[in-house]
MARBA-3410 file (N, C-alpha, C, O; in Angstrom, 1 decimal):
236
-9.4,-71.4,-7.7,-10.2,-70.3,-8.5,-10.8,-69.3,-7.7,-11.0,-68.1,-8.1 ~ -11.1,-69.8,-6.3,-12.1,-68.6,-5.4,-10.6,-67.8,-4.9,-10.7,-66.6,-4.6 ~ -9.5,-68.3,-4.8,-8.7,-67.4,-4.4,-8.2,-66.5,-5.5,-7.8,-65.4,-5.2 ~ -8.2,-66.8,-6.5,-7.4,-66.3,-7.8,-9.3,-64.9,-8.1,-9.2,-63.9,-8.7 ~ -10.1,-65.2,-7.6,-11.1,-64.8,-8.1,-11.1,-63.4,-6.9,-11.3,-62.2,-7.3
-10.8,-63.8,-5.5,-10.9,-62.8,-4.5,-9.6,-61.8,-4.7,-9.7,-60.6,-4.7 ~ -8.0,-62.5,-5.0,-7.2,-61.5,-5.4,-7.4,-60.8,-6.4,-6.9,-59.6,-6.4 ~ -8.2,-61.2,-7.6,-8.9,-60.1,-8.7,-9.3,-59.1,-8.2,-8.8,-58.1,-8.6 ~ -10.4,-59.1,-7.2,-11.3,-58.3,-6.7,-10.4,-57.1,-6.0,-10.5,-55.9,-6.1 ~ -9.7,-57.7,-5.3,-8.7,-57.0,-4.2,-8.1,-56.1,-5.4,-8.1,-54.9,-5.3
-7.5,-56.7,-6.3,-6.6,-56.0,-7.4,-7.3,-54.8,-7.7,-7.0,-53.6,-7.4 ~ -8.4,-55.1,-8.4,-9.3,-53.9,-8.8,-9.8,-53.1,-7.9,-10.2,-52.0,-8.4 ~ -10.0,-53.2,-6.9,-10.4,-52.2,-5.5,-9.1,-51.2,-5.6,-9.2,-50.0,-5.8 ~ -7.9,-51.8,-5.3,-6.7,-51.2,-5.2,-6.5,-50.1,-6.5,-6.5,-48.9,-6.5 ~ -6.4,-50.8,-7.5,-6.2,-49.8,-9.0,-7.1,-48.6,-8.7,-6.8,-47.5,-9.0
-8.5,-49.0,-8.0,-9.6,-47.7,-8.3,-9.3,-46.9,-7.1,-9.9,-45.8,-7.2 ~ -8.7,-47.1,-6.2,-8.7,-46.5,-5.0,-7.2,-45.5,-5.9,-7.3,-44.3,-6.0 ~ -6.3,-46.2,-6.3,-5.0,-45.8,-6.7,-5.8,-44.3,-7.6,-5.7,-43.1,-7.3 ~ -6.5,-45.0,-8.7,-6.9,-43.7,-9.5,-7.6,-42.9,-9.3,-7.4,-41.9,-10.0 ~ -8.6,-43.0,-8.4,-9.4,-41.9,-7.7,-8.2,-41.0,-6.6,-8.2,-39.8,-6.5
-7.6,-41.6,-6.1,-6.5,-41.0,-5.5,-5.5,-39.9,-6.0,-5.1,-38.9,-5.5 ~ -5.5,-40.4,-7.2,-4.5,-39.4,-8.3,-5.2,-38.1,-8.7,-4.9,-36.9,-8.5 ~ -6.3,-38.8,-9.3,-7.5,-37.6,-9.9,-7.6,-36.6,-8.5,-7.5,-35.4,-8.8 ~ -7.8,-36.9,-7.2,-8.0,-36.1,-6.3,-7.0,-35.1,-5.8,-7.3,-33.9,-5.5 ~ -5.4,-35.8,-5.9,-4.5,-35.0,-5.8,-4.2,-34.1,-6.8,-3.5,-33.1,-6.6
-4.5,-34.3,-7.8,-4.4,-33.5,-8.9,-5.5,-32.4,-9.0,-5.4,-31.4,-9.8 ~ -6.3,-32.6,-8.4,-7.5,-31.5,-8.5,-7.4,-30.8,-7.0,-7.6,-29.6,-7.0 ~ -7.1,-31.1,-6.3,-6.9,-30.6,-5.1,-6.6,-29.3,-5.1,-7.2,-28.5,-4.3 ~ -5.7,-29.0,-5.9,-5.5,-27.4,-6.1,-6.2,-26.4,-6.5,-6.0,-25.1,-6.4 ~ -7.3,-27.1,-6.9,-8.4,-26.2,-7.3,-9.4,-26.7,-6.0,-10.2,-27.5,-5.9
-8.8,-25.8,-5.0,-9.7,-25.6,-3.7,-11.2,-25.2,-3.6,-11.8,-24.6,-4.5 ~ -11.9,-25.5,-2.4,-12.1,-26.9,-2.3,-12.9,-27.7,-3.4,-13.9,-27.3,-4.0 ~ -12.4,-29.0,-3.4,-13.2,-30.0,-4.4,-14.4,-30.5,-3.7,-14.4,-31.6,-3.3 ~ -15.3,-29.6,-3.6,-16.6,-30.0,-2.8,-17.6,-29.5,-3.9,-17.7,-28.3,-4.2 ~ -18.5,-30.7,-4.4,-19.6,-30.0,-4.8,-20.8,-30.3,-4.3,-21.0,-31.5,-4.1
-21.9,-29.5,-4.1,-23.4,-29.3,-3.3,-22.8,-29.1,-1.9,-23.6,-29.4,-1.0 ~ -21.5,-28.6,-1.3,-21.7,-28.1,-0.1,-22.1,-26.7,0.0,-21.7,-26.1,0.9 ~ -22.8,-26.1,-0.7,-23.7,-24.9,-0.4,-25.0,-25.3,0.3,-25.5,-24.4,0.9 ~ -25.4,-26.3,0.2,-26.7,-26.7,0.9,-26.5,-27.1,2.2,-27.5,-27.3,2.8 ~ -25.3,-27.3,2.8,-24.9,-27.7,4.2,-24.3,-26.5,5.1,-24.9,-26.2,6.2
-23.0,-25.8,4.5,-22.5,-24.7,5.5,-22.2,-23.5,4.6,-22.1,-22.4,5.3 ~ -22.2,-23.4,3.5,-22.3,-22.1,3.1,-23.3,-22.0,1.9,-23.3,-22.1,0.7 ~ -24.4,-21.7,3.3,-25.7,-21.4,2.4,-25.9,-20.4,1.9,-25.0,-19.5,2.0 ~ -27.1,-20.1,0.9,-27.5,-18.6,0.4,-27.5,-18.2,2.0,-26.4,-17.7,2.5 ~ -28.6,-18.3,2.8,-28.9,-17.8,4.1,-27.7,-17.3,4.8,-27.8,-16.1,5.2
-26.5,-18.0,5.0,-25.4,-17.9,5.5,-24.3,-16.7,4.9,-23.6,-15.8,5.3 ~ -24.5,-17.1,3.7,-24.1,-15.6,2.8,-24.7,-14.3,3.0,-24.0,-13.3,3.0 ~ -25.9,-14.2,3.1,-26.4,-13.0,3.1,-26.2,-12.6,4.4,-26.1,-11.4,4.6 ~ -26.0,-13.7,5.6,-25.5,-12.9,6.9,-24.2,-12.3,7.1,-23.8,-11.4,7.8 ~ -23.6,-13.3,6.2,-22.3,-12.6,6.2,-21.6,-11.2,5.4,-20.6,-10.5,5.6
-22.9,-11.2,4.3,-22.7,-9.7,3.5,-23.3,-8.6,4.8,-22.9,-7.4,4.9 ~ -24.1,-9.0,5.4,-24.4,-8.0,6.4,-23.3,-7.9,7.3,-23.0,-6.7,7.4 ~ -22.8,-8.5,7.9,-21.6,-8.3,8.9,-20.5,-7.5,8.1,-20.0,-6.5,8.5 ~ -20.3,-8.1,7.0,-19.2,-7.3,6.2,-19.5,-5.5,6.1,-18.8,-4.5,6.3 ~ -20.8,-5.7,5.8,-21.3,-4.1,5.6,-21.3,-3.4,6.8,-21.0,-2.2,6.8
-21.7,-4.0,7.9,-21.6,-3.4,9.2,-20.1,-2.6,9.5,-19.8,-1.5,9.8 ~ -19.5,-3.7,9.4,-17.7,-3.5,9.7,-17.3,-2.1,8.7,-16.8,-1.1,9.2 ~ -17.6,-2.3,7.5,-17.4,-1.4,6.8,-17.7,0.0,7.0,-16.9,0.9,6.8 ~ -19.1,0.3,7.6,-19.5,1.6,7.7,-18.6,2.3,8.7,-18.6,3.5,8.8 ~ -17.8,1.4,9.6,-17.1,1.9,10.6,-15.8,2.4,10.2,-15.0,3.1,10.9
-15.5,1.8,8.9,-13.8,2.3,8.4,-14.0,3.9,7.7,-15.0,4.4,7.2 ~ -12.7,4.3,7.9,-12.6,5.6,7.3,-11.3,5.3,6.2,-10.4,4.5,6.4 ~ -11.6,6.3,4.9,-10.5,6.1,3.9,-9.1,6.0,4.3,-8.3,5.3,3.7 ~ -8.7,6.9,5.2,-7.3,7.0,5.9,-7.2,6.0,7.0,-6.5,6.2,8.0 ~ -7.8,5.0,7.0,-7.4,4.0,8.1,-6.3,3.4,7.5,-6.2,3.0,6.3
-5.3,3.1,8.6,-4.3,2.4,8.4,-4.4,0.9,8.0,-5.3,0.4,8.6 ~ -3.6,0.0,7.1,-4.0,-1.4,6.6,-5.2,-1.5,6.2,-5.8,-2.5,6.6 ~ -5.9,-0.6,5.4,-7.1,-0.3,4.9,-7.1,-1.4,3.8,-8.1,-2.1,3.7 ~ -6.1,-1.5,2.9,-6.3,-2.4,2.1,-6.0,-4.3,2.3,-6.2,-5.2,1.6 ~ -5.3,-4.2,3.6,-5.5,-5.6,4.4,-7.0,-6.1,4.7,-7.6,-7.1,4.3
-7.4,-5.0,5.4,-9.0,-4.9,5.6,-9.6,-5.5,4.4,-9.9,-6.7,4.5 ~ -9.9,-4.8,3.1,-10.7,-5.2,2.0,-10.3,-6.7,1.5,-11.1,-7.5,1.2 ~ -8.6,-6.9,1.6,-8.3,-8.4,1.2,-9.1,-9.5,2.3,-9.6,-10.6,1.9 ~ -9.1,-9.1,3.3,-9.9,-9.9,4.4,-11.1,-10.0,4.2,-11.5,-11.2,4.2 ~ -12.0,-8.9,3.9,-13.0,-9.4,3.3,-13.5,-10.0,2.5,-14.5,-10.7,2.6
-12.6,-9.8,1.5,-12.6,-10.6,0.1,-12.5,-12.2,0.3,-13.2,-13.1,-0.3 ~ -11.8,-12.5,1.2,-11.4,-13.9,1.6,-12.5,-14.5,2.4,-12.6,-15.7,2.6 ~ -13.2,-13.4,2.8,-14.2,-13.9,3.9,-15.3,-14.7,3.1,-16.0,-15.7,3.4 ~ -15.6,-13.9,1.6,-16.3,-14.2,1.0,-16.3,-15.3,0.0,-17.3,-15.8,-0.5 ~ -14.8,-15.6,-0.4,-14.7,-16.4,-1.2,-15.0,-18.1,-1.3,-15.2,-18.8,-2.3
-14.9,-18.3,-0.2,-15.5,-20.1,0.4,-17.2,-20.3,-0.2,-17.6,-21.3,-0.7 ~ -17.9,-19.1,0.0,-19.4,-19.3,-0.6,-19.4,-19.6,-1.7,-20.3,-20.4,-2.0 ~ -18.4,-19.1,-2.7,-18.8,-18.9,-4.2,-18.0,-20.4,-4.6,-18.4,-20.8,-5.7 ~ -17.2,-21.1,-4.1,-16.1,-22.1,-4.5,-17.4,-23.3,-5.1,-18.3,-23.6,-4.4 ~ -17.2,-23.7,-6.2,-18.2,-24.8,-6.6,-19.4,-24.2,-7.5,-20.0,-24.9,-8.4
-19.7,-22.9,-7.1,-21.0,-22.4,-8.1,-20.7,-22.6,-9.4,-19.7,-22.1,-9.8 ~ -21.5,-23.2,-10.3,-21.6,-23.8,-11.6,-20.9,-22.4,-12.6,-21.2,-21.2,-12.3 ~ -20.3,-22.6,-13.4,-20.1,-21.8,-14.6,-20.9,-22.0,-16.1,-21.1,-23.0,-16.6 ~ -21.1,-20.8,-16.4,-21.7,-20.8,-17.8,-21.5,-19.6,-18.1,-21.3,-18.6,-17.4 ~ -21.4,-19.8,-19.9,-21.1,-18.3,-20.7,-21.9,-17.3,-20.2,-21.4,-16.2,-20.0
-23.4,-17.5,-19.9,-24.3,-16.4,-19.8,-25.0,-16.8,-18.3,-26.2,-17.0,-18.1 ~ -24.1,-16.9,-17.6,-24.3,-17.5,-16.2,-24.6,-15.7,-15.5,-23.7,-14.9,-15.8 ~ -25.6,-15.2,-14.7,-25.7,-14.1,-14.0,-26.0,-14.2,-12.3,-26.5,-13.3,-11.7 ~ -25.8,-15.3,-11.8,-26.7,-15.5,-10.7,-25.8,-14.7,-9.5,-24.6,-14.6,-9.5 ~ -26.6,-14.2,-8.5,-26.3,-13.1,-7.8,-25.9,-13.8,-6.5,-25.1,-13.2,-5.7
-26.5,-15.5,-6.3,-26.5,-16.2,-5.1,-25.3,-17.5,-5.3,-25.5,-18.5,-6.1 ~ -24.2,-17.4,-4.6,-23.4,-18.2,-4.7,-24.3,-19.9,-4.7,-25.3,-20.2,-4.0 ~ -23.8,-20.8,-5.6,-24.1,-22.2,-5.2,-25.7,-22.5,-5.9,-26.3,-23.6,-5.8 ~ -26.4,-21.1,-6.5,-27.2,-21.3,-6.9,-27.4,-20.8,-8.3,-26.8,-19.7,-8.5 ~ -28.0,-21.4,-9.3,-27.5,-20.8,-11.0,-26.5,-21.1,-11.5,-26.1,-22.2,-11.4
-25.8,-20.3,-12.2,-24.6,-20.5,-12.6,-24.1,-18.8,-13.1,-24.9,-17.8,-13.1 ~ -22.6,-18.7,-13.4,-22.0,-17.3,-13.2,-21.0,-17.7,-14.3,-20.4,-18.8,-14.6 ~ -21.0,-16.3,-15.0,-19.6,-16.0,-15.8,-18.7,-15.6,-15.4,-18.6,-15.2,-14.2 ~ -17.7,-15.6,-16.3,-16.5,-14.9,-15.5,-16.2,-13.8,-14.8,-15.7,-13.6,-13.7 ~ -17.0,-12.8,-15.9,-16.6,-11.5,-15.7,-17.9,-11.2,-14.7,-17.6,-10.5,-13.7
-19.3,-11.6,-14.8,-20.1,-11.7,-13.9,-19.5,-11.8,-12.3,-19.4,-11.0,-11.4 ~ -19.1,-13.0,-12.3,-18.4,-13.4,-11.0,-17.5,-12.2,-10.3,-17.7,-11.9,-9.2 ~ -16.6,-11.7,-10.8,-16.0,-10.8,-10.5,-16.8,-9.4,-10.2,-16.7,-8.6,-9.3 ~ -17.6,-9.2,-11.2,-18.4,-7.8,-10.8,-19.4,-7.9,-9.5,-19.5,-7.0,-8.7 ~ -20.0,-9.0,-9.6,-21.0,-9.7,-8.6,-20.0,-9.9,-7.1,-20.5,-9.5,-6.1
-18.8,-10.4,-7.1,-18.2,-10.5,-5.7,-18.1,-8.8,-5.5,-18.9,-8.3,-4.7 ~ -17.3,-8.0,-6.1,-17.0,-6.1,-5.9,-18.5,-5.8,-5.3,-18.6,-5.4,-4.1 ~ -19.5,-6.1,-6.1,-20.7,-5.4,-5.6,-20.9,-5.9,-4.3,-21.0,-5.0,-3.4 ~ -21.1,-7.1,-3.8,-21.1,-7.8,-2.8,-20.3,-7.3,-1.6,-20.8,-7.1,-0.6 ~ -19.1,-7.1,-1.8,-18.2,-6.2,-0.9,-18.6,-4.7,-0.5,-18.4,-4.1,0.5
-19.2,-4.4,-1.6,-19.9,-3.0,-1.3,-19.3,-1.7,-2.1,-19.6,-0.5,-1.8 ~ -18.5,-2.2,-3.2,-17.9,-1.5,-4.1,-19.1,-0.9,-5.2,-19.7,-1.6,-5.9 ~ -19.2,0.5,-5.2,-20.5,1.3,-6.0,-20.2,1.2,-7.3,-19.8,2.2,-7.8 ~ -20.4,0.2,-8.2,-20.4,-0.3,-9.4,-21.5,-0.8,-10.2,-22.5,-1.3,-9.6 ~ -21.7,-0.7,-11.6,-22.8,-1.2,-12.1,-22.6,-2.6,-12.7,-22.2,-3.0,-13.8
-23.1,-3.5,-11.6,-22.5,-4.9,-12.1,-22.4,-5.5,-13.5,-21.6,-6.2,-14.0 ~ -23.7,-4.8,-14.1,-24.0,-5.8,-15.4,-22.9,-5.0,-16.7,-22.2,-5.6,-17.5 ~ -23.1,-3.7,-16.5,-22.4,-3.0,-17.5,-20.9,-3.0,-17.4,-20.2,-2.6,-18.3 ~ -20.3,-3.5,-16.2,-19.0,-4.0,-16.0,-18.4,-5.5,-16.6,-17.4,-5.8,-17.2 ~ -19.7,-6.3,-16.2,-19.4,-7.5,-16.8,-19.4,-7.9,-18.2,-19.0,-9.0,-18.6
-20.0,-6.7,-18.9,-20.2,-7.2,-20.3,-19.0,-6.4,-21.2,-18.8,-6.8,-22.3 ~ -18.0,-5.3,-20.6,-17.0,-4.8,-21.1,-15.9,-6.0,-21.3,-15.8,-7.0,-20.7 ~ -15.1,-5.6,-22.4,-13.8,-6.6,-22.2,-13.2,-6.5,-20.9,-13.5,-5.7,-20.1 ~ -12.6,-7.2,-20.7,-11.6,-7.4,-19.4,-10.9,-6.2,-18.7,-10.9,-5.7,-17.6 ~ -10.2,-6.0,-20.1,-9.2,-4.7,-19.7,-10.0,-3.2,-19.4,-9.7,-2.4,-18.5
-11.0,-3.2,-20.2,-11.9,-1.9,-20.0,-12.5,-1.7,-18.5,-12.5,-0.8,-17.8 ~ -13.0,-3.2,-18.5,-13.6,-3.3,-16.8,-12.5,-3.2,-16.1,-13.0,-2.8,-15.0 ~ -11.3,-3.2,-16.1,-10.3,-3.1,-14.8,-9.9,-1.7,-15.2,-9.5,-1.2,-14.1 ~ -9.9,-0.9,-16.2,-9.6,0.7,-16.6,-10.6,1.3,-15.9,-10.2,2.2,-15.1 ~ -12.4,0.9,-15.9,-13.0,1.7,-15.1,-13.1,1.4,-13.4,-13.7,2.0,-12.6
-12.3,0.2,-13.2,-12.5,0.3,-11.7,-10.9,1.1,-10.7,-10.9,1.6,-9.6 ~ -10.0,1.1,-11.4,-8.6,1.5,-10.9,-8.1,2.5,-11.7,-8.4,2.7,-12.9 ~ -7.2,3.4,-11.0,-6.4,4.1,-11.8,-5.4,3.9,-12.6,-4.8,2.9,-12.3 ~ -5.0,4.5,-13.7,-3.8,4.0,-14.7,-2.4,3.5,-13.9,-1.6,2.6,-14.2 ~ -2.5,4.1,-13.0,-1.0,3.7,-12.3,-1.1,2.4,-11.6,-0.1,1.7,-11.4
-2.3,2.2,-11.2,-2.6,0.5,-10.7,-2.8,-0.6,-11.6,-3.2,-1.7,-11.3 ~ -2.4,-0.1,-13.0,-2.8,-1.0,-13.8,-1.3,-1.4,-14.6,-0.5,-0.6,-14.9 ~ -1.2,-2.7,-14.9,0.0,-3.1,-15.7,-0.4,-4.2,-16.9,-1.4,-4.9,-16.9 ~ 0.3,-4.1,-17.8,0.0,-4.7,-19.3,1.4,-6.0,-19.3,2.5,-5.9,-18.9 ~ 0.9,-6.8,-19.7,2.1,-7.9,-20.1,1.6,-8.9,-21.2,0.7,-9.6,-21.2
2.7,-8.6,-22.2,2.4,-9.2,-23.7,3.4,-10.4,-23.8,4.6,-10.4,-23.6 ~ 2.7,-11.5,-24.2,3.9,-12.5,-24.4,5.0,-12.9,-23.2,6.1,-13.4,-23.4 ~ 4.4,-12.6,-22.0,5.3,-13.4,-20.8,5.1,-14.6,-20.5,3.9,-14.9,-20.1 ~ 6.0,-15.4,-20.5,5.7,-16.9,-19.8,5.1,-16.8,-18.3,5.4,-15.9,-17.6 ~ 4.4,-17.5,-18.0,4.0,-17.8,-16.8,5.0,-17.2,-15.4,4.8,-16.3,-14.5
5.9,-18.0,-15.5,6.8,-17.6,-14.4,7.2,-16.2,-14.4,7.2,-15.6,-13.3 ~ 7.6,-15.7,-15.9,7.8,-14.3,-15.6,6.9,-13.2,-15.2,7.1,-12.1,-14.7 ~ 5.6,-14.0,-15.6,4.5,-13.0,-15.2,4.3,-12.8,-13.6,4.1,-11.8,-13.0 ~ 4.3,-14.4,-13.0,3.9,-14.3,-11.5,5.3,-13.5,-11.0,5.1,-12.6,-10.2 ~ 6.6,-13.7,-11.3,7.5,-12.8,-10.9,7.2,-11.3,-10.9,7.6,-10.6,-10.0
6.4,-10.8,-11.9,6.2,-9.1,-11.8,5.1,-9.2,-11.0,4.8,-8.1,-10.6 ~ 4.4,-10.2,-10.7,3.2,-9.7,-9.7,3.7,-9.9,-8.1,3.5,-9.1,-7.3 ~ 4.5,-11.1,-7.8,5.8,-10.7,-6.7,6.0,-9.8,-6.5,5.6,-9.4,-5.4 ~ 6.9,-8.7,-7.5,7.5,-7.5,-7.4,6.4,-6.4,-6.9,6.5,-5.6,-5.9 ~ 5.3,-6.6,-7.7,4.3,-5.7,-7.4,3.6,-5.8,-5.8,2.8,-4.9,-5.5
4.0,-6.6,-5.0,3.5,-6.8,-3.6,2.3,-7.7,-3.5,1.5,-8.1,-4.4 ~ 2.3,-7.9,-2.4,1.1,-8.9,-1.8,-0.1,-8.1,-2.0,0.1,-6.9,-2.2 ~ -1.4,-8.5,-2.1,-2.5,-7.9,-2.4,-3.2,-8.6,-3.3,-2.7,-9.4,-4.1 ~ -4.7,-8.1,-3.3,-5.8,-8.5,-4.5,-5.8,-7.7,-6.0,-6.0,-6.4,-6.1 ~ -5.6,-8.5,-7.1,-5.5,-7.9,-8.5,-6.7,-8.5,-9.2,-7.2,-9.6,-8.8
-7.0,-7.9,-10.0,-8.3,-8.0,-11.1,-7.4,-8.8,-12.3,-6.4,-8.1,-12.3 ~ -7.3,-9.6,-13.2,-6.7,-10.2,-14.1,-7.3,-10.2,-15.4,-8.3,-10.8,-15.2 ~ -7.2,-9.8,-16.5,-7.8,-9.7,-17.7,-7.1,-10.7,-18.6,-5.9,-10.7,-18.6 ~ -7.6,-11.5,-19.5,-6.8,-12.3,-20.1,-7.4,-12.2,-21.2,-8.3,-11.5,-21.3 ~ -6.8,-13.1,-22.6,-7.3,-13.1,-23.8,-8.8,-13.1,-24.1,-9.3,-12.3,-24.8
-9.5,-14.3,-23.3,-10.9,-14.6,-23.5,-11.6,-14.3,-21.8,-12.8,-14.2,-21.8 ~ -10.9,-14.3,-20.8,-11.1,-14.8,-19.7,-10.6,-13.5,-18.7,-9.7,-12.7,-19.1 ~ -11.5,-13.5,-17.3,-11.1,-12.7,-16.4,-11.2,-13.3,-14.9,-12.0,-14.2,-14.9 ~ -10.8,-13.0,-13.8,-10.7,-13.6,-12.7,-9.7,-12.5,-11.4,-9.4,-11.4,-11.6 ~ -9.5,-13.3,-10.2,-9.0,-12.6,-9.7,-7.3,-13.3,-9.3,-7.0,-14.5,-9.3
-6.5,-12.2,-9.0,-5.2,-13.1,-8.2,-5.1,-12.3,-7.1,-5.1,-11.1,-6.9 ~ -5.0,-13.5,-6.2,-4.8,-13.4,-4.8,-3.5,-13.8,-4.4,-3.1,-15.0,-4.3 ~ -2.5,-12.5,-3.9,-1.1,-12.7,-3.6,-0.8,-12.4,-2.0,-0.7,-11.3,-1.5 ~ -0.8,-13.8,-1.2,-0.7,-13.7,0.2,-0.2,-14.7,0.8,-0.4,-15.8,0.4 ~ 0.7,-14.4,2.0,1.2,-15.5,2.5,2.7,-16.4,1.5,3.2,-17.6,1.6
2.9,-15.5,0.9,3.8,-15.8,-0.3,3.2,-16.7,-1.4,3.9,-17.2,-2.4 ~ 2.0,-17.0,-1.2,1.4,-17.9,-2.5,0.7,-16.7,-3.5,0.5,-15.5,-3.2 ~ 0.5,-17.4,-4.9,-0.5,-16.7,-5.9,-1.4,-17.5,-6.1,-1.0,-18.7,-6.4 ~ -2.4,-17.3,-6.1,-3.5,-18.0,-6.3,-4.5,-17.1,-7.6,-4.4,-15.8,-7.8 ~ -5.4,-18.1,-8.3,-6.1,-17.5,-9.4,-7.4,-18.1,-9.1,-7.7,-19.3,-9.1
-8.3,-16.9,-8.7,-9.7,-17.4,-8.5,-10.7,-17.1,-9.6,-10.8,-15.9,-10.0 ~ -11.4,-18.1,-10.1,-12.0,-17.4,-10.9,-13.4,-18.3,-11.6,-13.4,-19.4,-11.2 ~ -14.4,-17.9,-12.3,-15.4,-18.7,-12.8,-14.8,-19.6,-13.9,-14.5,-19.0,-15.0 ~ -14.4,-21.1,-13.7,-13.8,-21.7,-15.2,-14.4,-22.3,-15.9,-15.2,-23.2,-15.8 ~ -14.0,-21.5,-17.2,-14.7,-22.4,-18.4,-14.1,-23.6,-18.8,-14.4,-24.0,-19.9
-13.3,-24.3,-18.1,-12.9,-25.5,-18.3,-13.2,-26.4,-17.0,-13.8,-25.8,-16.2 ~ -12.8,-27.7,-16.7,-12.9,-28.2,-15.9,-12.4,-28.1,-14.7,-11.1,-28.3,-14.7 ~ -13.0,-27.9,-13.5,-14.7,-28.4,-13.1,-15.9,-27.8,-13.8,-16.9,-28.3,-13.8 ~ -15.7,-26.6,-14.3,-16.9,-25.7,-14.8,-17.3,-25.0,-13.7,-18.5,-24.7,-13.8 ~ -16.6,-24.6,-12.6,-17.4,-23.8,-11.5,-16.5,-22.7,-11.0,-15.5,-22.4,-11.7
-16.7,-22.3,-10.1,-15.8,-21.4,-9.5,-14.6,-22.0,-8.7,-14.9,-22.7,-7.8 ~ -13.3,-21.8,-9.2,-11.9,-22.7,-8.2,-11.3,-21.2,-7.9,-11.5,-20.0,-8.3 ~ -10.5,-21.9,-7.0,-9.1,-20.8,-6.3,-8.1,-22.3,-6.7,-8.1,-23.4,-6.2 ~ -7.2,-21.8,-7.7,-6.1,-23.0,-7.8,-4.8,-22.1,-7.9,-4.8,-21.0,-8.3 ~ -3.7,-22.8,-7.6,-2.2,-22.5,-7.8,-2.2,-21.6,-9.2,-2.5,-22.1,-10.3
-1.9,-20.2,-9.1,-1.8,-19.4,-10.3,-0.8,-20.2,-10.9,-1.3,-20.4,-12.0 ~ 0.2,-20.8,-10.8,1.5,-21.3,-11.7,0.6,-22.6,-12.7,0.9,-22.9,-13.8 ~ -0.5,-23.2,-12.0,-0.7,-24.3,-12.6,-2.2,-24.1,-13.5,-2.7,-25.1,-14.0 ~ -2.8,-22.9,-13.6,-3.8,-22.3,-13.9,-3.6,-22.2,-15.4,-3.0,-21.3,-15.9 ~ -4.4,-23.4,-16.2,-4.0,-23.5,-17.7,-4.7,-22.2,-18.2,-4.3,-21.8,-19.3
-5.9,-21.2,-17.7,-6.1,-20.0,-18.3,-5.1,-19.1,-18.3,-4.9,-18.3,-19.2 ~ -4.4,-19.1,-17.4,-3.2,-17.9,-16.9,-2.1,-18.5,-17.9,-1.4,-17.6,-18.4 ~ -1.8,-19.3,-18.1,-0.8,-20.3,-18.9,-0.5,-19.9,-20.3,0.6,-19.5,-20.8 ~ -1.9,-20.1,-20.9,-2.0,-20.0,-22.1,-2.4,-18.7,-22.4,-1.9,-18.5,-23.6 ~ -2.9,-17.7,-22.0,-3.0,-16.3,-22.5,-1.9,-15.6,-22.8,-0.9,-15.6,-22.1
-2.1,-15.0,-24.2,-0.5,-14.4,-24.9,-0.6,-12.7,-24.2,0.3,-11.9,-24.4 ~ -1.7,-12.4,-23.6,-1.9,-10.9,-23.1,-2.5,-11.1,-21.8,-3.3,-12.0,-21.6 ~ -2.1,-10.4,-20.9,-2.8,-10.3,-19.8,-2.5,-8.4,-19.5,-1.7,-7.6,-20.0 ~ -3.7,-8.5,-18.4,-3.2,-6.8,-17.4,-4.3,-7.1,-16.7,-5.4,-7.5,-16.9 ~ -3.4,-6.8,-15.6,-4.0,-6.6,-14.1,-3.8,-5.3,-13.5,-3.1,-4.3,-13.6
-5.1,-5.6,-12.7,-5.3,-4.1,-11.9,-5.5,-4.1,-10.4,-6.5,-4.7,-10.1 ~ -4.6,-3.6,-9.4,-4.5,-4.0,-8.1,-5.2,-3.3,-7.5,-4.9,-2.1,-7.1 ~ -6.6,-3.8,-7.2,-7.4,-3.3,-6.8,-7.4,-2.7,-4.9,-8.2,-2.0,-4.3 ~ -6.2,-3.6,-4.4,-6.2,-3.5,-2.8,-5.3,-2.4,-2.6,-5.0,-2.0,-1.4 ~ -4.7,-1.8,-3.7,-3.8,-0.8,-3.0,-4.3,0.8,-3.9,-3.6,1.8,-3.7
-5.2,0.7,-4.7,-5.7,1.7,-5.4,-6.4,2.8,-4.4,-7.5,2.4,-4.1 ~ -6.2,3.8,-4.0,-6.7,4.7,-3.0,-8.1,5.0,-3.2,-9.0,4.9,-2.4 ~ -8.2,5.6,-4.3,-9.8,6.0,-4.6,-10.4,4.9,-4.8,-11.6,5.2,-4.9 ~ -10.2,3.5,-5.1,-11.3,2.5,-5.4,-11.4,2.1,-3.6,-12.5,1.8,-3.2 ~ -10.6,2.0,-2.9,-10.9,1.8,-1.5,-11.6,3.0,-0.8,-12.4,2.9,0.1
-11.1,4.1,-1.5,-12.3,5.0,-1.1,-13.7,5.1,-1.1,-14.4,5.6,-0.2 ~ -14.0,4.4,-2.5,-15.4,4.4,-2.9,-15.9,3.3,-2.0,-16.9,3.5,-1.4 ~ -15.4,2.4,-1.9,-15.5,1.1,-0.9,-16.0,1.1,0.4,-16.9,0.5,0.8 ~ -15.3,2.1,0.9,-15.7,2.4,2.4,-16.9,3.3,2.5,-17.7,3.3,3.5 ~ -16.9,4.0,1.5,-18.4,5.1,1.6,-19.7,4.6,1.0,-20.7,5.3,1.0
-19.6,3.2,0.5,-20.7,2.6,0.2,-21.4,1.7,1.5,-20.8,0.8,2.0 ~ -22.5,2.0,1.8,-23.1,1.3,2.9,-24.2,0.1,2.7,-24.6,-0.6,3.6 ~ -24.5,0.1,1.3,-25.4,-0.9,1.0,-24.4,-2.2,0.4,-23.4,-2.1,-0.3 ~ -24.8,-3.2,0.8,-24.4,-4.3,0.1,-24.4,-4.6,-1.3,-23.5,-5.2,-1.9 ~ -25.7,-4.2,-2.0,-25.7,-4.1,-3.2,-26.6,-2.8,-3.6,-27.5,-2.3,-2.9
-26.3,-2.5,-4.8,-27.1,-1.6,-5.6,-28.4,-1.6,-5.9,-28.8,-0.6,-6.6
END
């Protein structure tokens, strides 16, 4: 009997580990799967220091600087780890990653403002996503897709080239980052895990389900980048 009980316990432990491993492997695509890490490494104080360093670099840039689009994308990527795991809520408006909560529109506009783009964060965040995109980039930088399946949509992104896009969906918005031959969807998710996540675009349910998609490629819009380098304050 003792042997049977021991074997039963071992079986339960193994089954639990397999289940937890399966859950982890499924959601590891939404990176990083870490709650609470804002108290350890990606802290609010380090975020402010990062903003100051990026702002200093930006003051030395000129609108005609070669590879300015690449520099902008690098600045964006430098900020993103601070935001992952920040809680989502429909009315969230936090300025500080890891503290409070953030809605999808406010996530987009807060990140842009923190990067130094001179925008009215609250006003843009409350607009329909397509109107927000139209306010940010020129008409030639915007593409609209209706009733495209996810594979066709992502193929059009590939044809448009690597860089950073803002995407507006039926009822959602976020960033599409295409670099190193991989397309990621970075957004404040209103579904599990109800936080800011970076997930493979092909697997993103919000992208898959949306009938209408509009994208604005901010990293290649010269007027947008020109405004960015002329702004010297981290926030308005």
